[in-house]
VOBA-1610 file (N, C-alpha, C; in pm, whole numbers, padded with zeros to 5 digits, always signed):
BEGIN
Met+11981+10438+08905Met+11937+10413+08769Met+11796+10355+08773Leu+11709+10412+08695Leu+11572+10366+08692Leu+11558+10243+08604Arg+11466+10155+08645Arg+11434+10039+08563Arg+11323+10076+08466Glu+11282+09981+08385Glu+11174+10007+08288Glu+11043+10040+08359Arg+11012+09966+08465Arg+10894+09994+08547Arg+10939+10007+08692Asn+10894+10113+08759Asn+10942+10146+08893Asn+10825+10163+08990Thr+10849+10130+09115Thr+10750+10153+09219Thr+10762+10297+09268Ile+10666+10337+09347Ile+10669+10471+09408Ile+10795+10485+09493Arg+10827+10383+09568Arg+10945+10388+09655Arg+11073+10402+09574Met+11083+10332+09463Met+11203+10340+09378Met+11220+10481+09321Ile+11109+10542+09277Ile+11115+10679+09224Ile+11153+10776+09336Ala+11095+10757+09453Ala+11126+10844+09567Ala+11275+10837+09603Glu+11331+10718+09604Glu+11473+10704+09634Glu+11559+10768+09525His+11517+10755+09401His+11593+10814+09290His+11591+10967+09298Trp+11476+11025+09333Trp+11462+11170+09340Trp+11499+11227+09477Leu+11530+11141+09574Leu+11563+11183+09711Leu+11447+11260+09776Val+11327+11208+09759Val+11208+11263+09824Val+11136+11149+09893Ser+11030+11181+09965Ser+10956+11075+10034Ser+10858+11008+09937Pro+10822+10883+09964Pro+10721+10816+09882Pro+10588+10892+09882Arg+10559+10961+09990Arg+10435+11039+09998Arg+10436+11152+09895Thr+10551+11214+09873Thr+10561+11320+09773Thr+10531+11265+09634Val+10585+11149+09603Val+10559+11086+09473Val+10410+11052+09460Ser+10352+10999+09567Ser+10208+10967+09565Ser+10124+11092+09540Arg+10161+11203+09604Arg+10087+11328+09582Arg+10096+11373+09438Leu+10214+11360+09378Leu+10231+11398+09238Leu+10144+11311+09147Ile+10131+11184+09179Ile+10046+11094+09100Ile+09900+11133+09116His+09856+11150+09239His+09714+11181+09264His+09673+11319+09213Ser+09768+11412+09206Ser+09736+11545+09153Ser+09735+11546+09000Gly+09785+11438+08939Gly+09788+11430+08794Gly+09915+11487+08732Glu+10008+11531+08815Glu+10134+11588+08762Glu+10229+11481+08712Leu+10221+11362+08770Leu+10308+11250+08732Leu+10222+11138+08678Asp+10243+11104+08552Asp+10169+10993+08491Asp+10222+10861+08544Cys+10134+10761+08548Cys+10177+10630+08593Cys+10083+10523+08539Leu+10121+10400+08560Leu+10036+10286+08528Leu+09977+10236+08658Arg+09848+10209+08658Arg+09788+10152+08778Arg+09755+10007+08747Ile+09818+09918+08818Ile+09798+09774+08798Ile+09742+09719+08928Gly+09614+09684+08925Gly+09548+09641+09048Gly+09548+09756+09148Gly+09603+09734+09264Gly+09610+09838+09365Gly+09747+09903+09374Thr+09835+09872+09279Thr+09970+09928+09285Thr+09994+10022+09168Phe+10090+10110+09186Phe+10128+10204+09082Phe+10266+10168+09029Arg+10283+10182+08900Arg+10413+10164+08837Arg+10440+10286+08750Ile+10559+10338+08761Ile+10600+10455+08684Ile+10708+10408+08587Thr+10685+10428+08458Thr+10786+10388+08361Thr+10900+10488+08361Arg+11012+10445+08308Arg+11129+10534+08299Arg+11093+10658+08218Glu+11018+10639+08108Glu+10980+10752+08023Glu+10891+10851+08098Gln+10799+10800+08179Gln+10712+10889+08257Gln+10792+10969+08358Ala+10888+10906+08424Ala+10972+10976+08522Ala+11058+11081+08453Glu+11117+11044+08340Glu+11202+11139+08268Glu+11121+11256+08212Ser+10999+11228+08167Ser+10912+11335+08118Ser+10879+11433+08230Phe+10848+11380+08349Phe+10818+11467+08463Phe+10941+11549+08500Glu+11058+11487+08501Glu+11182+11558+08534Glu+11206+11672+08436Ala+11181+11647+08308Ala+11202+11752+08208Ala+11107+11868+08230Lys+10979+11836+08258Lys+10880+11942+08284Lys+10917+12019+08409Ala+10956+11947+08514Ala+10987+12011+08642Ala+11109+12102+08629Ser+11211+12058+08556Ser+11330+12141+08542Ser+11302+12262+08454Thr+11213+12248+08355Thr+11175+12362+08272Thr+11100+12465+08354Val+11008+12420+08438Val+10931+12511+08523Val+11024+12582+08621Ala+11117+12508+08681Ala+11211+12570+08774Ala+11298+12673+08704Gln+11339+12642+08582Gln+11422+12735+08507Gln+11343+12861+08473Leu+11216+12845+08433Leu+11133+12961+08401Leu+11109+13047+08523Lys+11087+12984+08639Lys+11067+13061+08762Lys+11193+13138+08799Ala+11309+13074+08783Ala+11435+13142+08815Ala+11458+13261+08723Glu+11427+13244+08596Glu+11443+13355+08501Glu+11346+13468+08534Arg+11223+13433+08572Arg+11124+13534+08608Arg+11170+13611+08731Asp+11218+13539+08833Asp+11265+13604+08955Asp+11385+13694+08927His+11473+13649+08840His+11590+13730+08804His+11546+13858+08734Ser+11450+13847+08641Ser+11407+13967+08568Ser+11334+14063+08661Arg+11261+14010+08759Arg+11194+14098+08857Arg+11297+14173+08941Ala+11400+14102+08983Ala+11504+14166+09063Ala+11576+14272+08981Phe+11601+14243+08854Phe+11667+14340+08767Phe+11578+14462+08747Ser+11448+14440+08726Ser+11355+14552+08708Ser+11349+14639+08832Ala+11351+14576+08949Ala+11346+14652+09074Ala+11472+14735+09091Ser+11584+14686+09041Ser+11709+14762+09055Ser+11712+14884+08964Leu+11625+14888+08864Leu+11620+15002+08773Leu+11541+15120+08828Ile+11467+15097+08937Ile+11388+15203+08997Ile+11482+15304+09063Asp+11455+15430+09044Asp+11536+15537+09102Asp+11539+15519+09254Pro+11656+15517+09317Pro+11663+15495+09462Pro+11587+15600+09541Phe+11577+15722+09488Phe+11502+15825+09559Phe+11353+15797+09553Glu+11308+15742+09441Glu+11167+15703+09429Glu+11136+15588+09524Arg+11230+15492+09530Arg+11210+15377+09617Arg+11202+15420+09763Gly+11281+15518+09803Gly+11286+15560+09943Gly+11192+15674+09977Arg+11111+15718+09880Arg+11024+15832+09903Arg+10934+15811+10024Gly+10875+15692+10035Gly+10785+15666+10148Gly+10857+15673+10280Ile+10979+15625+10286Ile+11055+15624+10411Ile+11095+15765+10449Gly+11148+15842+10354Gly+11191+15978+10383Gly+11078+16068+10427Ser+10965+16059+10359Ser+10851+16145+10396Ser+10797+16104+10532Lys+10804+15975+10564Lys+10757+15930+10694Lys+10847+15983+10804Leu+10978+15986+10781Leu+11071+16039+10880Leu+11051+16188+10898Leu+11023+16261+10790Leu+11000+16404+10802Leu+10874+16434+10882Arg+10770+16352+10864Arg+10646+16375+10936Arg+10659+16347+11085Glu+10750+16255+11123Glu+10765+16219+11264Glu+10834+16330+11343Lys+10911+16417+11280Lys+10985+16522+11351Lys+10898+16629+11403
//
């Protein structure tokens, strides 16, 4: 369970990733945080916002990959194998 303000290590433990991964997300601008002196604090809202964005992106990628696989299955199998068959004929 996240607290109101969390350290990089606390977020890393919650997400089951390394603290370095969380630091990279902060430095790349993907994860918002509060910088207090030389330390970073991530609020619960910032962590939840990142989780929502990350799960949406993952869902969109999965849907895209599924639609690509479906589109590839619609290709005529003879068209798909044309290159292989003609190559075998030329080798004889």
